[in-house]
N, C-alpha and C positions, 0 to 999 in steps of 0.2 A: 504494500500500500504506500502511496506517495505521502510525503510529509504534508501535514495539514498546514494550511496557510489561511490568513484572514483576507477575505475578498469583499471590498465594498460594493454594494448594490443599492439602487434606488427603487423603491416601490411606493407608489402613491405619494411621491414628493418627499418621502422620508428616506434617509440613508440608513442602511443596515449593514452590519459587518458579519459575514457568514464565514465560519471556519469550516474548511473542507479540504480533503485530499484530492478532490477532483480538479480537472482542468479549469482554471479560472474563467476562461471564455465560456465554458459550458454552464458554469454557475451564473454568469452574467446573462446568458441567453435564457436560462430558466427564470430568472428574476424578471427579465424583459417580457417574457410570455405571460407571467403572472400579472405584471403591471398592466399590460395591454388588455388582458381579459378583465381585470378588476375595473379598469377605466371604462371599458365598454359596458359592463354590468351596472356600474354606478350611473352612467348616462342613461341607460335604459330604465333602471328601477327608481332612480332618484334617492336611493338609500344612502345614508351617511354612516351607517354602522359598518366599520371596517371589517370586523370579524364576520359579519353576515356576508359581505361582499367577497371576502376571502374564501369562505366556504362555498358560495355559489360558483366562484371562479374555479375552485378545485373540482367541483362536480362537472362543470362545463369542460374543463381540460381532460379530465378522466374519461368522460363520455366520448370526446373526440378521439382519444387514444384507443379506447376499446373498439370503436367502430372500424375495424379493418386492418390495423397495423399488427405487425408481428409481436410476439410476446416479449422478446428481448428489447425491442424499441419501446414498448409500453413500460417495462421495468425501469429502463434508463430515464425516460421522461418523468415517470412518477417519482423517482428518487430525486431528480432535480427540483421538481415542484415541491416535494416534501421539505427540502432544504429551505426553499424560499418561504414557504408557509410557516415553518418553525421559526425562522428569523423574524417574520412579521408578527407572529403571535407573542414571541418573547419580548418584543419591543413595545407591544401594545400597552397603553396605560392600564394599570390595575392588574396586569399579568405578572406572574413570578417566573 
């Protein structure tokens, strides 16, 4: 496993620092996918609840991955998304 490093990413206008042994570009791409999906859902629903939007984004991304891609691609994308979601939830106010 590669050495873990801290990778800065921006999701919903907030910077998060993700520790990962993955390729930094892959982590940034996962964060960008999450950010774009959350922005689209925020615009569509008008919700200001970041956790609600993050959960809806996760469901949307998982649904698109399940619909026809290979299992290994699904696992890789889900792991990237999980990293981004964990970072967002850890930094959310009131979360420990």
